[in-house]
N, C-alpha and C positions, 0 to 999 in steps of 0.2 A: 093741336100741338106742330102744325105746319106754322102753323103764325109764328110760332117762338124761333123754330130751326132756323129759319130764314135770316131775320135779324142775327141771331146768333152763328150764324155760318160769315156772314156780310164783317161783322165785328171781331171776329178771329180772322179773317184773311186781313181785314185792317191793321192790326194788330203784328201782324206777320210782316205786312210789306212794310210797316214802321220802325221793325226791327233789324229789317235790310236796310234799310236807309241810313240808321244810326252808325256812325262808323264804329268800327273795333275801337275798343281802349289799348291806346299805346301800351307795350308790353315793356318792362324792365327787367332785366336781369340783374343778378346781385353774383360776381364768384369771388374767393380767395379774400373773403370777410376776416379780419381778425380783432381784439383789441391788445393790448399790450398791458401786462399782469404790474400792478402797485406795490407797493411796501405800502407796511403799516401807519395810517394816517396822512399818506398821500393824498391830495386833495382833488387830482385830476391826471388823465391819461387819455392817450390819442385812439380812435378807431379806424381801421385802412379797411379798403375794397375797391375793386374794379365795378364798373357800371355799365350796362348798355342797355342802350334805349331802341328799341324798335323804330321810331319817329323823332323826330327832335323836341326834345323833353329838356325839362329843366330840375335841378335837385332843389327842392325849395324849405326842406325842412329836415329835423332829424329830429327824434325824440327815443328817450331809453330810461326805465326805471331804474336805474342804479345812481343818476345821475339828477340833481336839481338843475341843472344849467347845459343843455347839451348846444352847440354852435359849429357852424361848417367854417374851419379859420383855412388861411392860406400864406405859403411859409413866402415872405419879399425880401425882396435885397434893396437896399436904401445907401448910398455911396459906400458899398460893400460890406454894411452893417444888416445881420441877417435878423428878420423879424416875423412876426403873427400879427396877421389882422383878420376878423371877421367878416366874413362876406355872404351875404343874404340868398345868393343863388350861383349853382356851378352849371353851366349849359350843358346838354349832352345829345350832341349832334348824332343821326340817327345811325344806326351800326356802326358807331366807332366804340370802340373801348375808350372811357376816361376811370384811370385809375386814381385813388385818392390814398396817397401813401404820405413816410413821414417828410417830403422833403419840397411837399406838393400842396394841393388842396387834401384837406383831413377833416375830420369828425372829433372836435374835445369834448372828452365828457369829464364837464366840471362840477365841484361840490359833489364829489362823489359819497355815495349814503354807506358804503362800506367798501373794505378794502379787495380790488378785484384780483382773484388769484389765479394762477396757470390749472391749466386744466375746465374751470368754469366756461360758460356760455353765458353770454351779454346778449340781452334781446335788442335790438333797434329795429324803428318805424320808421321808414324812409317816405317822406314824403317828394312825390313827383308830379310834375304839372307838364301837360304836354303844348301844344304851338296854337292847341284850340281853346286851351284854360281847362280843360279836364283836369279832374286830380287822382291820384293813386295812392294807394298808401302799400309799400313793399315790405313785410314782417323778415326782419335777419335774425338770425341766431350767430354769433361771431364769437368763435371761441377765443379761450383769453391763451395769449403765447407769452411766453417768458421774458423779464424785463431787458433780457441781453440781444432779443429779434431786432436785428435792424433798427438802431437807435438814430433819433433823429436828430440832424445836425445842430436843432437849438437845444437841447437837452447839454451841449458839447461843450457850446460857446462860451463859456467863461469857467471853463474846468482847464487853467494849463498850469 
């Protein structure tokens, strides 16, 4: 029994040291998440939230079961014309809150599988990558808010 105990203790000690040597995974918190409700047959909507990462990180992807296509977009201004473009990454500087809102970066849920109604909850999976390339997924349950909630400017641009 003694021959077994020594290697076992050494293995446990090595595993404990290895665990201490590995840096802790970056932690990203999500607050104020919400999704804008849709009308019947509407094909897309937006998701909004505030992200705060404990270390320099990057939002590299978002998934949701309610839409076939989920992308991160950014509002742009080009010669006084507002537009939207897809971005592959959003920087999350350590300790700084980054807001995804209707007038900046935001998540677009496109080719919706069904109407998104006020009072429902939309599941979102965020993929975060830290400066070392380690990936973390953050599960978000975003409540659906009324269509009239803080309408983004790009919904108004041709409604004069």
